[in-house]
C-alpha positions as CSV (number, residue, x, y, z in Angstrom):
1,M,137.2,-68.8,24.2
2,K,135.6,-71.6,22.2
3,N,134.0,-68.5,19.9
4,A,137.1,-67.3,18.7
5,T,138.6,-70.3,17.0
6,I,139.0,-70.2,13.4
7,Q,138.1,-73.0,11.0
8,T,137.0,-73.1,7.4
9,S,133.1,-72.7,6.7
10,E,131.5,-70.2,4.9
11,L,131.1,-67.0,4.4
12,A,128.1,-65.2,6.2
13,K,125.5,-63.6,3.9
14,A,124.7,-60.2,4.9
15,L,124.8,-57.2,2.3
16,S,121.8,-55.9,1.1
17,L,121.0,-53.6,-1.7
18,P,122.1,-50.2,0.4
19,H,125.1,-52.0,1.8
20,I,125.9,-53.0,-2.0
21,V,125.6,-49.1,-3.1
22,T,127.7,-48.3,-0.6
23,L,130.2,-50.6,-1.0
24,Y,130.3,-49.5,-5.0
25,I,130.8,-45.9,-4.7
26,G,133.5,-46.3,-1.9
27,A,135.4,-49.0,-4.0
28,V,134.9,-46.4,-6.7
29,I,135.4,-42.5,-5.3
30,G,139.1,-42.5,-4.4
31,S,141.3,-39.6,-4.1
32,G,140.7,-38.6,-7.8
33,V,138.0,-36.7,-7.1
34,L,140.4,-34.5,-5.0
35,L,143.1,-34.6,-7.4
36,I,142.1,-35.2,-11.1
37,P,139.1,-32.6,-11.8
38,G,141.8,-29.4,-11.3
39,M,144.2,-31.5,-13.4
40,A,141.9,-32.0,-16.1
41,A,141.1,-28.6,-16.4
42,E,144.4,-27.8,-16.5
43,M,145.4,-29.9,-19.3
44,A,142.1,-29.5,-21.6
45,G,140.5,-26.3,-20.2
46,P,136.5,-26.4,-19.9
47,A,136.5,-28.5,-22.7
48,S,137.4,-30.7,-19.8
49,I,134.2,-31.4,-19.1
50,L,133.2,-32.9,-21.9
51,A,136.3,-35.7,-21.1
52,W,134.3,-36.4,-18.1
53,L,131.0,-37.0,-19.7
54,F,132.9,-39.3,-22.4
55,M,134.2,-41.3,-20.0
56,T,131.5,-41.9,-17.2
57,I,129.8,-42.8,-20.3
58,L,132.7,-45.1,-21.3
59,V,132.9,-46.6,-18.0
60,L,129.2,-48.1,-17.4
61,P,129.7,-51.0,-19.9
62,M,132.3,-52.0,-17.6
63,A,130.8,-51.6,-14.3
64,I,127.5,-53.4,-15.9
65,T,129.3,-56.4,-17.0
66,M,130.9,-56.8,-13.6
67,G,127.4,-56.6,-11.9
68,L,125.7,-59.4,-14.7
69,L,128.4,-62.0,-13.7
70,S,128.0,-61.2,-10.2
71,A,124.3,-61.6,-10.6
72,R,124.9,-64.7,-12.4
73,H,128.0,-66.2,-10.8
74,P,128.1,-64.8,-7.0
75,S,131.2,-65.8,-5.9
76,S,133.9,-64.3,-3.1
77,G,136.7,-65.5,-6.3
78,G,134.9,-62.3,-7.9
79,V,136.6,-61.5,-11.0
80,S,139.2,-65.2,-11.1
81,T,136.1,-67.2,-11.0
82,F,134.2,-65.4,-14.0
83,V,138.0,-66.4,-16.0
84,R,137.6,-69.7,-14.4
85,L,134.3,-70.1,-15.5
86,A,135.1,-68.9,-19.2
87,F,138.7,-70.2,-19.2
88,G,139.5,-72.8,-17.3
89,D,141.3,-73.5,-13.8
90,R,144.8,-71.9,-14.6
91,Y,143.9,-68.3,-15.9
92,G,141.6,-68.1,-13.5
93,N,143.8,-68.5,-10.5
94,M,146.5,-65.9,-12.7
95,V,143.5,-63.1,-12.6
96,G,143.0,-64.1,-8.3
97,W,146.7,-63.5,-7.6
98,F,146.4,-60.3,-9.7
99,F,143.8,-58.9,-7.8
100,L,144.9,-60.3,-4.5
101,L,149.1,-59.0,-5.2
102,S,147.6,-55.2,-5.5
103,V,145.8,-54.5,-2.6
104,P,148.5,-55.4,-0.2
105,V,150.3,-52.7,-2.4
106,G,147.8,-50.8,-3.0
107,A,146.0,-50.1,0.4
108,P,148.9,-48.8,2.2
109,I,149.6,-46.2,-0.2
110,V,145.9,-44.9,0.0
111,A,146.3,-45.2,3.7
112,V,149.2,-43.0,3.5
113,T,147.5,-40.4,1.2
114,A,144.5,-39.9,3.9
115,S,147.1,-39.8,6.5
116,H,149.4,-37.0,4.2
117,Y,146.1,-35.1,4.1
118,V,145.5,-34.6,7.7
119,A,149.5,-34.1,8.7
120,V,149.4,-31.0,6.4
121,L,146.6,-29.6,8.8
122,L,147.9,-31.1,12.2
123,Q,151.8,-30.6,11.0
124,W,152.7,-34.3,11.7
125,S,156.5,-35.9,11.2
126,Q,156.6,-38.5,8.9
127,L,156.8,-41.1,11.6
128,Q,153.5,-39.9,12.5
129,V,152.0,-39.8,8.7
130,Y,153.3,-43.7,8.6
131,L,151.9,-44.7,12.8
132,A,148.3,-42.8,11.4
133,A,148.3,-45.0,8.2
134,G,149.0,-48.1,9.9
135,L,146.3,-47.1,12.6
136,I,143.7,-47.2,9.6
137,L,145.0,-50.1,8.2
138,F,144.5,-52.0,11.6
139,V,141.1,-50.5,12.0
140,V,139.9,-51.3,8.5
141,V,140.9,-55.2,9.0
142,A,139.4,-55.2,12.4
143,M,136.2,-53.7,11.0
144,N,136.4,-56.9,8.5
145,I,137.0,-60.0,10.9
146,F,133.7,-58.7,13.1
147,G,132.1,-59.1,9.7
148,L,130.9,-57.8,6.6
149,K,127.2,-56.2,8.2
150,V,129.9,-54.1,10.3
151,A,132.2,-53.2,7.8
152,S,129.3,-51.9,5.6
153,R,127.5,-50.4,7.9
154,V,130.8,-47.8,8.5
155,Q,130.8,-47.6,5.1
156,T,127.0,-46.3,4.7
157,I,128.5,-43.9,7.4
158,V,131.3,-42.7,6.0
159,V,129.9,-42.7,2.3
160,S,127.3,-40.9,3.2
161,L,129.6,-38.4,4.6
162,I,131.4,-38.4,1.7
163,V,128.6,-37.3,-0.8
164,A,127.4,-34.9,2.0
165,I,130.7,-33.3,2.0
166,L,131.2,-33.2,-1.7
167,V,127.7,-31.9,-2.7
168,L,128.4,-29.1,0.2
169,A,131.5,-28.1,-2.0
170,V,129.5,-27.9,-5.1
171,L,126.8,-25.9,-3.6
172,A,129.2,-23.8,-1.8
173,A,131.1,-22.8,-4.5
174,L,127.8,-21.8,-6.8
175,P,127.4,-18.5,-6.3
176,H,131.8,-17.9,-7.7
177,A,131.1,-19.7,-11.2
178,K,131.1,-16.9,-14.0
179,A,130.2,-17.8,-17.6
180,S,133.9,-16.4,-18.4
181,H,135.1,-19.3,-17.0
182,F,134.2,-21.3,-19.6
183,T,136.3,-19.7,-22.4
184,P,138.2,-20.3,-24.4
185,F,136.6,-23.7,-24.5
186,A,139.5,-25.7,-25.9
187,P,142.6,-23.4,-25.1
188,H,144.8,-26.6,-25.4
189,G,143.1,-28.2,-28.6
190,W,140.6,-31.3,-29.3
191,L,143.2,-33.4,-28.7
192,S,143.5,-32.5,-25.4
193,I,140.4,-33.9,-24.6
194,V,140.9,-37.7,-26.2
195,Q,144.5,-36.9,-23.5
196,V,142.4,-36.5,-20.6
197,A,139.7,-39.3,-21.0
198,G,142.6,-41.4,-20.4
199,L,143.6,-39.9,-17.0
200,L,139.6,-40.2,-15.9
201,F,139.7,-43.6,-16.4
202,W,141.7,-44.0,-13.4
203,C,139.0,-42.3,-11.6
204,F,136.2,-45.2,-12.3
205,I,138.3,-48.2,-11.6
206,G,136.7,-50.0,-8.2
207,W,134.2,-51.8,-9.8
208,E,135.7,-55.0,-10.1
209,A,136.4,-54.9,-6.0
210,V,132.7,-55.6,-4.9
211,T,132.4,-58.6,-7.2
212,H,134.5,-60.5,-4.7
213,L,131.7,-59.7,-1.8
214,S,129.0,-60.9,-4.3
215,E,129.1,-64.5,-2.5
216,E,127.8,-62.6,0.5
217,F,124.8,-60.6,-1.1
218,V,121.4,-61.1,-0.1
219,D,119.8,-62.2,-3.5
220,P,123.0,-61.6,-5.8
221,E,120.5,-62.3,-8.8
222,K,118.4,-59.4,-8.2
223,N,120.6,-56.8,-5.9
224,A,123.6,-57.2,-8.3
225,V,123.3,-55.6,-11.1
226,R,120.8,-53.0,-9.7
227,G,123.4,-51.6,-7.0
228,V,125.6,-51.1,-10.0
229,L,123.0,-48.7,-11.6
230,W,122.2,-47.0,-8.2
231,S,126.4,-46.3,-7.6
232,A,126.9,-45.7,-11.2
233,A,124.3,-43.3,-11.6
234,I,125.7,-41.3,-8.0
235,V,129.2,-41.3,-8.7
236,A,129.2,-40.2,-12.1
237,L,126.5,-37.4,-10.8
238,L,129.2,-36.2,-8.0
239,Y,132.4,-36.6,-10.7
240,F,130.4,-34.7,-13.3
241,A,129.5,-31.6,-10.7
242,V,132.9,-31.3,-9.1
243,A,134.7,-31.5,-12.4
244,L,132.0,-28.7,-13.7
245,V,132.3,-26.9,-10.6
246,T,136.0,-26.5,-10.8
247,V,136.0,-25.3,-14.3
248,A,133.3,-22.7,-13.7
249,T,135.2,-21.3,-10.8
250,H,138.3,-21.4,-12.3
251,S,139.8,-23.2,-9.2
252,Y,142.6,-24.7,-11.0
253,G,146.5,-23.8,-12.7
254,E,148.8,-21.7,-11.0
255,G,149.8,-24.4,-8.9
256,R,146.6,-25.1,-7.7
257,S,145.4,-28.3,-9.7
258,E,146.5,-31.1,-7.5
259,A,144.3,-29.2,-4.4
260,S,141.3,-27.8,-6.8
261,L,138.4,-28.8,-4.6
262,S,140.3,-27.1,-1.7
263,V,140.7,-24.0,-3.7
264,M,136.9,-24.2,-4.6
265,V,135.9,-24.9,-0.6
266,Q,137.7,-22.2,0.4
267,L,136.2,-19.9,-2.1
268,S,133.1,-19.9,0.3
269,L,134.1,-21.3,3.5
270,G,137.5,-19.7,3.8
271,P,139.9,-21.9,5.7
272,I,137.4,-23.9,7.4
273,G,137.3,-25.2,3.6
274,G,141.0,-26.5,4.1
275,W,139.6,-28.4,6.8
276,L,136.5,-29.9,5.1
277,V,138.4,-31.4,2.4
278,G,141.0,-32.7,4.7
279,A,138.0,-34.7,6.5
280,T,136.9,-35.8,3.4
281,A,140.4,-37.5,2.1
282,L,140.2,-39.3,4.9
283,F,136.5,-40.6,4.7
284,I,137.3,-41.2,1.3
285,C,140.2,-43.0,2.1
286,V,139.1,-45.4,4.5
287,A,136.1,-45.9,2.5
288,T,138.4,-47.2,-0.5
289,V,140.6,-49.3,1.3
290,N,137.7,-50.8,3.2
291,A,136.3,-51.9,0.3
292,Y,139.6,-53.7,-1.6
293,I,140.6,-54.7,1.8
294,G,137.3,-57.2,1.7
295,A,137.5,-58.0,-1.1
296,A,140.9,-59.2,-1.3
297,S,140.2,-61.2,1.8
298,R,138.0,-62.6,0.1
299,I,139.7,-63.7,-3.1
300,A,142.4,-65.1,-0.5
301,Y,139.9,-67.9,0.4
302,A,138.9,-68.7,-2.7
303,L,142.3,-69.6,-4.0
304,A,142.9,-71.1,-0.4
305,R,139.6,-73.3,-1.4
306,E,140.4,-73.8,-5.2
307,G,144.0,-75.3,-3.6
308,T,146.0,-72.7,-5.3
309,A,146.9,-70.7,-2.2
310,P,148.4,-72.5,1.5
311,R,145.9,-73.3,3.3
312,W,145.7,-71.4,5.6
313,F,144.6,-68.6,3.9
314,G,141.0,-70.2,3.9
315,R,140.4,-70.1,7.8
316,V,137.4,-68.7,8.8
317,H,135.7,-67.6,11.9
318,A,134.1,-69.2,13.9
319,K,131.8,-67.2,15.1
320,Y,131.9,-64.3,12.6
321,G,132.0,-66.3,9.3
322,T,135.0,-63.8,7.9
323,P,138.2,-64.5,6.1
324,V,140.5,-64.4,8.6
325,G,143.2,-66.5,7.2
326,G,142.8,-63.5,4.0
327,L,142.9,-60.8,7.2
328,L,146.0,-62.3,8.4
329,F,148.1,-62.5,5.2
330,L,147.1,-59.3,4.0
331,S,148.2,-57.7,7.8
332,I,151.4,-59.0,7.1
333,C,151.9,-57.7,4.0
334,F,150.3,-53.9,5.2
335,C,153.5,-53.9,7.6
336,F,155.9,-54.6,5.3
337,V,155.2,-52.0,2.8
338,L,154.5,-49.5,5.3
339,L,158.3,-49.9,6.4
340,V,159.6,-49.8,3.3
341,L,157.9,-46.9,2.5
342,A,158.6,-45.3,5.7
343,M,162.0,-46.5,5.4
344,G,162.1,-44.6,1.6
345,W,163.6,-47.3,-0.3
346,I,160.7,-46.7,-2.5
347,D,157.6,-43.6,-3.1
348,L,154.7,-43.8,-3.7
349,T,154.9,-42.6,-7.6
350,R,156.8,-45.5,-8.3
351,L,155.0,-48.0,-6.4
352,I,151.4,-47.5,-7.1
353,Q,151.9,-48.2,-11.3
354,F,152.2,-52.0,-9.7
355,P,148.9,-52.4,-8.1
356,N,147.5,-50.3,-11.4
357,A,148.7,-52.7,-13.7
358,T,147.6,-55.1,-11.7
359,F,144.4,-53.8,-11.6
360,F,144.1,-53.4,-15.4
361,A,145.0,-56.6,-16.0
362,T,142.2,-58.0,-13.3
363,Y,140.2,-55.7,-15.6
364,I,141.0,-57.5,-19.2
365,G,140.4,-60.8,-17.6
366,G,137.0,-59.9,-16.4
367,C,135.9,-58.2,-20.0
368,L,137.2,-61.0,-21.5
369,A,135.2,-63.8,-19.7
370,G,131.9,-61.6,-19.9
371,V,132.5,-62.0,-23.4
372,R,132.5,-65.6,-23.4
373,L,129.6,-66.1,-20.1
374,L,127.2,-63.0,-21.1
375,K,125.9,-64.4,-24.5
376,N,122.4,-64.5,-24.0
377,S,121.6,-60.9,-24.1
378,R,122.8,-58.8,-27.3
379,Y,122.9,-55.5,-24.6
380,S,124.9,-58.1,-22.4
381,R,127.6,-58.9,-25.1
382,L,127.6,-55.2,-26.2
383,S,129.0,-54.4,-22.5
384,A,131.6,-56.8,-22.5
385,W,133.0,-56.0,-26.1
386,T,132.7,-52.1,-25.2
387,S,134.8,-52.9,-21.7
388,L,137.7,-55.2,-23.3
389,I,138.1,-52.2,-26.3
390,V,138.5,-49.7,-23.7
391,T,141.0,-51.7,-20.6
392,G,142.9,-52.9,-23.7
393,G,143.8,-50.3,-25.8
394,L,144.8,-48.2,-22.4
395,Y,146.9,-51.4,-21.0
396,P,150.2,-50.8,-23.3
397,F,150.5,-46.9,-22.5
398,L,151.1,-48.4,-18.7
399,G,154.3,-48.2,-19.6
400,W,157.2,-50.5,-17.6
401,S,154.7,-51.4,-15.0
402,A,153.2,-53.4,-17.2
403,L,155.1,-56.0,-17.2
404,Y,154.3,-56.6,-13.4
405,P,151.6,-59.1,-13.9
406,L,153.8,-61.1,-16.3
407,V,156.1,-61.2,-13.5
408,I,153.5,-63.0,-11.5
409,V,152.0,-65.4,-14.2
410,G,155.5,-66.3,-14.9
411,V,156.4,-67.1,-10.7
412,L,152.6,-68.9,-11.1
413,L,153.9,-71.5,-13.7
414,I,157.1,-72.1,-12.2
415,W,155.6,-72.9,-9.0
416,E,152.7,-75.0,-11.1
417,F,155.6,-76.9,-12.9
418,K,157.5,-77.3,-9.5
419,R,154.0,-79.1,-7.7
420,S,152.9,-81.2,-10.5
421,K,156.7,-82.3,-10.5
422,A,156.5,-83.3,-7.4
423,S,153.3,-84.7,-7.6
424,L,154.7,-87.8,-10.3
């Protein structure tokens, strides 16, 4: 089995523009499209549409900033490489570990979410839910072992299904839209729009994940920004269409907000709509997990290459050119997190706060790097500064979970001190 041996080598370049677009869409469109439109409409009424429009415009500079940095500095280190170039190795390593320690917790949460949607339809037990979540993670890890070309082809199919189902949901609900559902327009006051905008920010996180795959882009200088622009336009249209029709059909309130998409679809399709939304949830979660596992395994590889992670993190499959060391690390973490959840030692609501905080810290680092590295264009600088102001302004509202990245920093500083002391 000579072909199955593992060694350190270069990652294979396999991602063309269509693959990049589908990876971006899969990373950004998460379970939020199933939950947030109804919740936002309940909080702000029809005026929530303005919040969607506002956030769609506001997060575009963030996406463009990540695309520009990927085009100029393609690397499996992604955001950590940008921070390393801007501020040095210490801070780059910190951001790399922020992202790496987000995915081992975040991916199982997404997989369990997908399993719960299917479990409602098939009346599964809790054990079956966690076994199905484990199966989802196993399949995605296996796809990534065979290479991003395989994983991205699957991603293209899955994202195409997501887009098709969401478009079908919107079109099926249109006959039930009424102008009367837009009055009163702001029943909870205009301030509620700002409050909803903060909630909507979570629907647009994901641009940082694909930066870690940029070393495997075909012609990154040309395709990175184009991929961002195409995917941002598609994501914005899908989110806005779902949110608009949710309001137009009044598929929210009275305990229906968290299942607003299902309510909306069932207006025309009946019970089959529940199955359709269940399938959508599964596809969305698989696409998200695929994007983040691919990204996290690459940052593990990059940290090992920099000498700030165990050497086995940097092992690459000889035949497929994939970072199997990072995938092995993630797999071990997934087993542990699923066990913790299955045993009831912590619930999803509390657990999800930790990866949210580290993702936010990753964005702040990337935006700071963009301010320093993107100086040759006024529009590039404007994108970076806008992104920094948005992310920095929202970070304090994370609450106690905002301390999680600081704990990681403390551990890394202690480890760095001990390593430097041992080398004396």
